[in-house]
N, C-alpha and C positions, 0 to 999 in steps of 0.2 A: 504494500500500500504506500503510495507516495504522499507527499505533504498536502497536495491539493485534495486528494481523496479524504484524508484525515480531517482537514478543515471543513470540507463539504459535509461530512457525516456529523461532525461536531456542531456545525451550524444548524443542521436539521434537528438534532437533539435539543439544542437550545430553543429553537422555534417551537418544538413540541412541548417542552416544559413551560415556556411562556404561555402558550395557548391553554394548557391544562390549568395553570394558575389563574388565568382570566376566567375560565369556565367555572372554577371552584369558588370564585369570589361571591360571597353572600350565601353560599350553600352550607348549611350547618353540618351536614354529614361530611361533606368534602372538607370543610374546615377542620373537623376532628381528625379526618384521615391525614390531612396535611400536617397537623400537629404530631400525630403518631409517627409519621414518616420522618419528621424533623428530629424526633427523639430516638428513633430506632437505629440500630446498627444495620446498615443496608449492605449486603454482600452478594456480589455477582460471581458465581463460580465458573463462568464460561465466557470471560471477557478479557481482552487485553487493554491496558491503560492507553489513553490517547498519547501517542508518541510520534516522533518523526526522526529521520536519520541525522539531521544536522542541528547544531545549536546556533543561536539561541532559539528556543521555542517561541512561537508568537504569543503575545500577551493574551489575545483572544482565546487561544486554546487553553492556556493555563487558567484563565478566569472560568471557562466552562467546566474544567475539572473541579475547581474550588467550589463552584456553585451547584454542582450536580446533585449533591446530597448522598452520593454513593460513598460508603465508608471504605470498602475494600473490594478488590477483584482478584481472581485467581487467573494467572496467565500461564499457558503451557509453552514450554520451551523445547527446542529440538525437533519439532514437527514429528512426523512419523518415520523419517529416515535421515535426519541430520546426524553427522558423526560427532565425535568428541570435540574436535577443534571448533566446529561451527557452533556447538552448544555453549562451550566456554566463552566464545566470542559474544553470543547473545546475552549471557549473564553479565559479562563485562560491560556491554552497552547499557543494560538496565542499571548497573551500579553507577555508571556515569550520570544517568538521569537522576538517581537518588542523590548523588553528590552535588549536581548542578542545581537541583530544585528541591532542597530539603524542606522548604515551606509548603510544597505541593504534594510530593510523593514520598512515601516511606515504605521500606521493605518490612513485611509482616513476618516475624520469626517466632513469635510466641502469642498465646491467647491475649495477653494484656495489650498487645500492639493494636488490636481492634479498637478497644476503648480509647487508647491514646490517639489513634488516627481520627476517631469521631470527635473527641474533645478538641483536638488541634486543627480540625477541619482540613485534614490532609487525606489523600487517597492512598490507602494501604494496598500493597501489591504482594501477593503470594506467588512465589515461583514454583512451578511444578512440571512434571513430565507426563506424557500420555503414552510413551513407549520406552523401551530400554536400549534402543539402537545406539545411543550416545555412549553407553557403557563399553561398547565394542568388546563384549565378552570378558571384561575385566571387573569383577565384582568389587574390588577395592575402590573403584571409582564412586561407589555409592557414598562412602564416607567423605570423599573429596567434595562431591556435590552437596552433601548435607552441610559441610563446612561453609559452602558458598550460599547457604540459605535456601536450598531447594527442598521443599516439603515432600 
């Protein structure tokens, strides 16, 4: 996904959220639902955080992340057939994002990180795999990836 596609999707999400907020205005049930959503830890287990390849990220994209109300996402690394080197490179890229935007993104490594992300209005990111190809038949790499924060 390129920068233009990310921004287009984020803009569509922002428009949807804005439309929903307008529709909820004055509706008592919707107001209670909005209040519940504001207090809840919102976790999407099948979403990658909004990212792009180059720095700096556009302010509009970062603002959308901050205003989304999503507490954390689980992102899968390594695809179905990426090898060890490509997967480590993907983890390093996400680490750069965490380092460059610590006020927006945080890596979730423990349960308490969900509450901290919610309280600090940051997007928590859980790193995970959906295959084992990146191990390349070397089981000792499980501990290496665990040390890098892959759940």
